[in-house]
Every structure is written in structure tokens, then in C-alpha cells.
N, C-alpha and C positions, 0 to 999 in steps of 0.2 A: 504493500499499498504505501508506505514513504518512499519507494523509487519510482512508481508511477505517478507519485504528485511533483517528484522532482522534474519529470519530463512533461508534465503536463501545464504546469507552471509558465513556462515561457508561451506558449500556445493560447494562452488565453488572454482575455484583456487586463491592462496592468492599471485597471481603473482602483485596484485596490491597496496595489501596492504602490502604486506612485501617489504623490500628493497631490490635492485639487489644484490647480491653478488659481491665482489669487484674482480678486476683481479689478485690481489695478493694473494688472496683465493683460486680461483680458481686453479691457479697456483700450491699454495701448495697442494691443493689436488690430483691434477693430479701427484705432485712429489711424494706424497705421496701413490697413486695407485699403480705408476711405480715400486716404492722399497718395497712394500709389495708384489706385484706380482712376482716379481725378487726373492725374499728371499723363497717361497712359493713353487715357482717351483724347484728349486735350491734345497730346502729339500725334496719334494718328489722323486725328483731323484735322491737323496742321499740313500733314503731310498728304491727304486727301485732296486737300485744296492747292496745295501749293501750285499745282500747274495752272490753276485761273488766273485771272486777274486781282480776284480778291485774296487767293494765299500771295500772290507777288506784290501786293499789296501792304500785306499784315509784314511781310518779312523786310520791306525796304522801310516802314515805320520802325521795324524792330532792331534794323541795322543803324537808323541815325540816332534811336534812343541810349544804342549799347555801345558802339564802333567808336565813340569818343572817350570809353570809360578804361579802367586799365587791360581790358580782355581784347581790344583794339578789333578791327574788321574779322580776322580772322575767328577770333575767339567769341565774336556777336555770335556768326554763322555756328561754329561749334556748339555754343549754348545751346540754341534753336534747334538744333539736328541730332546732335550726338547727347548732349547734355541730359535731356529727359531719361535714356535709358541707362546711362549711368547714377542719376540719383535713385531710378526705381531697385539697381542693383544694390546700392546703399543701403535702402529703407528694407529691399526684403531680407540681406544677411542680418540687420537688425532684428526683423520677424521673425528668422529662423532661429536665433540667439535666444529669444524670448519663449519661442516654442519649445525649444531643446526636444526631448524625447518623450513629449506628454501625449504621443498617439494613443487615443483609446477607441478600441474597438468594439461596438455593439454588434449583437446578431442582427442581420437582418432581417426587417420584419416580411413575411409571406401577405403580399398586396392581394385579394381578390381582384385588382382592376390591373389593365397593362398599364404602364409607365414607360411614356417615351423618353428617352435621353438623347440628347442632342450628341453627347460625347462618344457614347457605343452603340446608337442604332445604326446596322450596316445600311446606307443608302444607295450607293454603288458597289456592285461586289466584282462584277467583269468588267476590265474597262483599261484606259492605259495609265490610271493615277491608282491601280490594285483595289482592293476595298477603303472604300471612303464612307465615313459617316455622315452624319446630317450635322455636324457641326463643321468638319472639313470643308462639307461641300460649302454651305453657306459661304464659307472662307474663298474658296475659288470661285464663288460667285463677286463676291464684292472685288478680289483682285482682277477679276475679267472686267468686270464695271469700270472698275478704277483706271484700267490700260486702255480701255476706248475712250473715257471722258479725259485723259491725258492727252492721247493724240489730239483729240476736237480741240481741246482746249488751247494745247499747243500750236495747233494749227493755225486758230483765230489770232494768236498774238504773233506767229512767224507774217501772216497778210498784212498786220497792222503795222510790224517792223519793216516790213519789206515799201508799204506808203510812204516812208520816210527817206527811201533813198531813190534818185533819180536815176537809173541805169537802161542800158540797152535791151530788149526781151529776151537777147542770148544770154547775157549774165545776167538777167534777174532770174530765169530760173538756174541759172549755176548758184547763185546767192542763195534763192529758196531751198536748192538741194542741201547745201550745205548747212544752213538754218535748221533743216528738218534734221538732217545727223546731228547737229548739235542737241537739238532736244531729244532724240532717241538716247543720245547718251545721257542725258538729265536723267528719263525715264529710267535705264538699268543702273544709274545712281542709286534713284530713289529704293528698287531693289534689293538691292546691295546693303540698304541699313539694315535689313533682317538675314542676311544671306549667311553671315557668320551665328548666327546666334543660337540656332538648332545643333549646330556640330560643338558647341562647348560642352565636356560630356559633364563636367561638375558643375553645371552653370546657376547659379542661383536663382536665375529666374525660370527656367526648367522646375527645379526644386519649389519653388513656390507654389506654382501651378500642379505640381504632381503630374508631370509628364517626361516619363524616363528617356535619354536623349537618343535610346534605338528607335522610340516612335517617334521621336521629332526629326529624325535623319531625314525621312521622305519630305519633311517641306524644305531641307535645305536642296535635293535634290530638286523639286518642284521649281524651288526660287534660283536654284543654276541654272537651269535651262532656257526659264526668262529670261534671265539677266544677260545670259551669255546672245541669246536671241537679239536684245535690242542692241547691244553692243557690235553685235555683228552688221546690225544695220547701220548702225553708228558707225562705224568704219570705211561701210560700200559706200554710203552718202559721199563720205570725202573721196573714196577713189575714185568712183564713175565723176561726181566735179571738176575733179584735178586731170582727170585724162581726158576729159573734153576740152579744157584748157590748154591740154599738153604740158602740164606742169607735176606730172605725178612723180615722176624720179627726183625732182627737182624738191617737190615737197615734202615724199615722205620718208627722207634722210635727214628733214630740219630739226633741229636742238636748240632752240631759243633758249637763253637765259632767263628771261621775263616773258611772262604769257604762256600759252600753250605749247610744250615741246611735243611735236610730232613723233619723233622717234622711239621715244619711251613709250608713246601711247601704240605702237606698230607692234613693240615686243610683247609688251603687256597683251594683247589683244590677242597675237599669235600664242602666248604661253593659256590663254584661256581658253584659244578654242582647241589644242591640244588636251587639256583636260577634261572639255566637254564631249569629244569625240571617243575619248577614251574611258569616259565615266558611262557612256550608253550600256544600256544593257546586255546586249549581245557581247560586244567588247568584255565589259567586267565581268561577265559569267566565267567566260573561257579565258581569259587572258588577266586574271587579276592582277597577276604580278606589274604586267604593262600599266593598268590602272592604278595602282595602289602607287610605285615611283614616278608616273606623270602628273599626279594628283599634286604631290611633293611643289609641284611649280608653284603654288599658292603663292610662295615667298618672290619668286619673280612676278608673278601676277598683279601682286598688290604693290611693293615697292614700285615698279615701274608706272604703277596705275599714278600714284602719289606724286614722281615725277613728270607725268604727263599734265595732268590737272592742277599741280601747285597744292598749296599747303590750303587755299581758302576754299577751293570746290572739294578737297581731300575729306575737309572736317565734318563733311556732310556723310560720310559713311563711318569716320574714326572711332565711333564710340562701340557700334557692335566687333570692329576688330580689334579693339584695343581688350575686351570682355573675353577674348577668342584668345588672345596672346597670354593674359593672364592666367587663365585657365589651361593653357597648353603650357605654363613655366610652373604651375602648382604640381600638375600632372608628372612632369619631369621629376620634379624633386619628391616625388612619391614613389616613384616607381624605378629610381636609380640603383637600389639597392638592390639585392640579389638573395634570391630564397633557395633554401635547402630542397632538395628530390628525395625525400622522404623511400617512396618507391616507383617504378615505373616500369608495365608492362604490357604486354601481347596478347590482347583475350583471344580466345577461338575463331570468334565473330569478326576477326580483323580490326576491332576497335583496340583504340589505346588507353591503357589508366594510367595518368599521373596523379600523384600525392607528394602536394608541398606542403612545406613548412608556413604557416600563415602568420604573416606579421601581425603587430599589435594593432594598426592602423586600417584594418580590415575586416571590420565586423560586417557578413552579411547573415542575409534571411535566405528562406527559400525558394526559388526563382531569380537570384541572384545572378550575375555573371560577370566574367573577369579578363582581362585581356593578357594573354600570356603572350612572351617574348622569351625565345632560346635562342642566345648568343653565337652558338655554335652551328647556329644556320641559316643569321640575319640579324644585324644588329639595328635595323630598320623597323621590319616586321612585327606588328604585334597583333595578334589573333582573338576576336572574343571566342569563348568556351561560359558554356553552363557549370557552374559548378554541381555536380553529382554528389557531395557528402551533405549531411544536415548539417543544422548550424547546432544541433543537438548530440553530436556524434564527439565534438570537443573541442576546445579551445587553440590548438594548436595545428590543426592540419585541417588542409582545403585539397577536396579532389575534385578533378575533372576526366571526363570521358570524352576522348578526339576521334573521330571517322576518319580514314585514311581516303580523301575525296579528292585531293588537289596536290602540286608542287612542295608545299611547305609541309602539309601534315606525311607525305611521302617520304620527304626527307628525314624527318620524326621519327619516323617508323625505322628507317636506315640505321640513324645514329641508334637508337635502343638494341637493336640487332648486333652493330658493332661494341656494343657496351656489354650485351649478353654474352656473345663471343669472346671477348677479352677477360671477362670473368672466366669462363671455364678455362683460360692459358695465361692468366696475370703473370705465370711467372715466367714468360718470353717476353712481356713487355717491360719496358721500363717506366718509372712512373709519370716521365714528360710525353711520352709517345700513348698514354692510357687514356681510350674516350671518354668523355665525360659530358656532363650535360648541366648547361647553366642557366637557371632560368630567372627571370623577374616577374614580377606580376602588378597591374594597375587596377584597378576598383576598389569593392566591386560597386557594380552599375542595376539600374533596374529600378523597381521600387524601393524606395528607401526603408519602408514598411511592410511586414506581411497581410498586406489588405485582404488577400483572401481569406483569413481566418474571420473576416468578417460576415461571412455566409456561410448559414447552416448547412448546405447542402452543395460538394462541389464536382463536377463533370470533368475528368481530366483526359485529354485525347492527344496521343502523340503518335507520331510513325516515325521507326528507323531511331538514329540517334536522337531524335526529339524526344525522346523518354528521359534522357539524362535529367532535367532540372526537376522532375517528378522523384527520382530517387530522394533528393533533398528536402 
């Protein structure tokens, strides 16, 4: 009975064991929620309005009010485009610190009536976007309307701008083409404001809304396609215009010290196109390593983009990029230590099982997953695997099951075979030549809390290696 209680306690609600939150902390969390919601809604509304004359007028008034302060003209641009998301991130950290681990799970009451949930109701199940919930479909509609509205609003502003210039009809068409390309680039930048937020694995923003990054990664994919489509149209408009003028080679290698530098933009666009093409599903599925290594060009893409547009325009997207870089630095600090491989074996079904020592900063739940690096195979590649050991099994180890499906997993199997063979003839090998396995772990990821325990009944469905998280 005592042993059973020890195992049941972690699975039950912490309501009895954890002290109730004070009324002051509850009020403070409510205030933080309201402030973050207001800032976010105001920020999104401004971004939606920006392509029109009203949004441009608000930006003009904002610059007039703040550009003469210590922030300067670039700082004023940064404050209105990137500042809100950084403020929300700071407030989110305070909110999570106050909340702590006070997750309390109550059994879900069984309702006699069907309930419609925007986040979980699958509205589309077969299409180019995969399984799309009602909330995601609503987001797709909003973004689609925004793009149409932005193109329409920028077109009207372009026509008003052309009326101020007295040029020949041929030059007028070229000027219209170049200004249209400029607007396409601006729409791409507005998409890029959100591009890096879903791929920050330890993002405070994703933790705040309890969306695991593996769920949010699809938003990065969608935004990436849209961003590169508009950046490609941006570059195409200028290439066509310069070709008509007969100045393509002259202008495409231009790098001005002041203003727009063309050559960095060309290099940035080429890097973005390489990432875009290799991230397509067919390429990523069959040539994952090509996709992975090509995607490291994001550094070239971002740095050359900053050199292309200058600090004033780059401040539009700087907030999301800063949060991504901060997340990347913290993940590097967490994962730089190696862990001991307690045991490694190949199961009869062809699956590999690794049991690793668990770092103290890696508390995990059932359904969590970790990223694993084996330095003998690659110093750059990190692969995600579901944790197959239970959080109740012990505090000092974590186990993963790995199905041999691709090149990296095949190399891991071969390395384990070498270690096994060397173990049988270790007297013939020197310590320096003895094969070894050096592993690093990053994570855990997934829902931070065992949310599935809130339900009275669970139906678990898995196929093949997908059963490994259910062992946990």
C-alpha cells in the first residue's frame, strides 16, 4: 500500500501538496495577463493598419514624437515594431516566475453536450496545410485577408506617389515596377516579424500560451513560404526593371555606404531561396541532411538582410530575431555538457535503445522529448526522440528508443556495432582506438506539465516507433 501511494502521488493533482496561491499573486497575474493582451492586440492592429494611409500616418506621428528623444529615428522605429514583443516577453517571464509550478489538474467533467474548441477542433484534415484546427484556419483567413489588403493599400499609395513625379510613360512603368517591388519587400518584412517566434524552442511566449514549439514549428513553415514568396517578388520586380533599363549588371553589384545596398540583398535572397527550396517536403523527407545544413544559411540571410536595408528598416524585424538568438544562446549553454551513456543495445526488431544519465536541469514528464547529439557522428546535428522511460523510474537516467530510418540513425547503429565488437576483443585494442559514444542532451520539450492527467479516460493510438512515448 505504501509503495503504491508513492507511485500514485506524482500522478495526482498537486492541489493538496502545494500551498494555495495568495490573492495578491492571483491579482498580479491577472493584471499581467490584461497588460500583455492589450499590448499584443494594439501591436497586431498597428501591423495590420500599417500598409494603409491611416497606419502610415500613425507611424509618421510616432516618429515625430519620439525621433528627437534619446531613442533617435532608428530607436523610434524599433520601439513601435519590435518593442511590444520584447515587452510582452519580459512580462511573460514575470508571469511564469509568479506562477511557478502551481499547475493544478482537475478531472475533466464529462458533459452531456458536445463542445466546440477552436484550438482542437480539426476543420481541415486533408490538404496542403495538413490537419488544421478551427483557430489555425481562422488565422490563415486573417493573414490571407491582410495580404490582399496590404497589396491593395500599397498599390493605392504607389499610384499617389507616381502622381508626384513627371516622367515619360516608359520610365513611369519602370518606376511603378520598382516601387511595387519595394512594397513586396515591406510585406515580406511584416511576415518576418513573426517568422522566428515559433522556432524559439524555449520561448517564453510559447510557454505563456502553452503551445509546445513542435506544434508551433508549422507556423514557421507557413510564414517561411509566404516571406520568401514576397521577397522573391521583391527581387524579381527590380531585376525586370533594371533589365528593361539595360543596367542589370551595373546595379546588381552595387553596394552603397548610405541607403540601400543592393549586393547584400542579392546574397541574402540567394541564401533564402536555397533554404526555401531545400525545406520543401519532398527534399526535406528524402535529403534531410541537405535541408539541415542548408538551413544554417539563416545566419547569412539575416546578416546580409541587415546590411541590405540598414538599421532603420531592420529594426522592424529585430525583436523576433533577438528573442531567437537569446533562446539559441541559452540552449547552447544547456547542451554543451556531455552525458554518460549508461547502456546501449540493439533490440531484435532493429530498434536502438539508449539509456543516458539525466542532467539535473532536465526534469521531464511523460510525452516529453529531447534532442540528442552524438559527437562521433556529427557536431552539428541534433535529432529529437521521445523519452521512453517513465518519470517515476528514477531521477538519474533517461531512456530513448531510436528506429533506424535514415543516414544518422544508421551511423549510430554502426557505431554501436563497433563498440560491441570491440568489447569482445578489447585486449587487441589500445584505449585511444577504442570506439566510444559521446552524447549531449537538450530539452526536455513538449508540454511542461502532464496535461493528459486531467482526463478521466485516455485513448492512446500509436504505430511503429510511435509507441515509445507511451512507455513513459
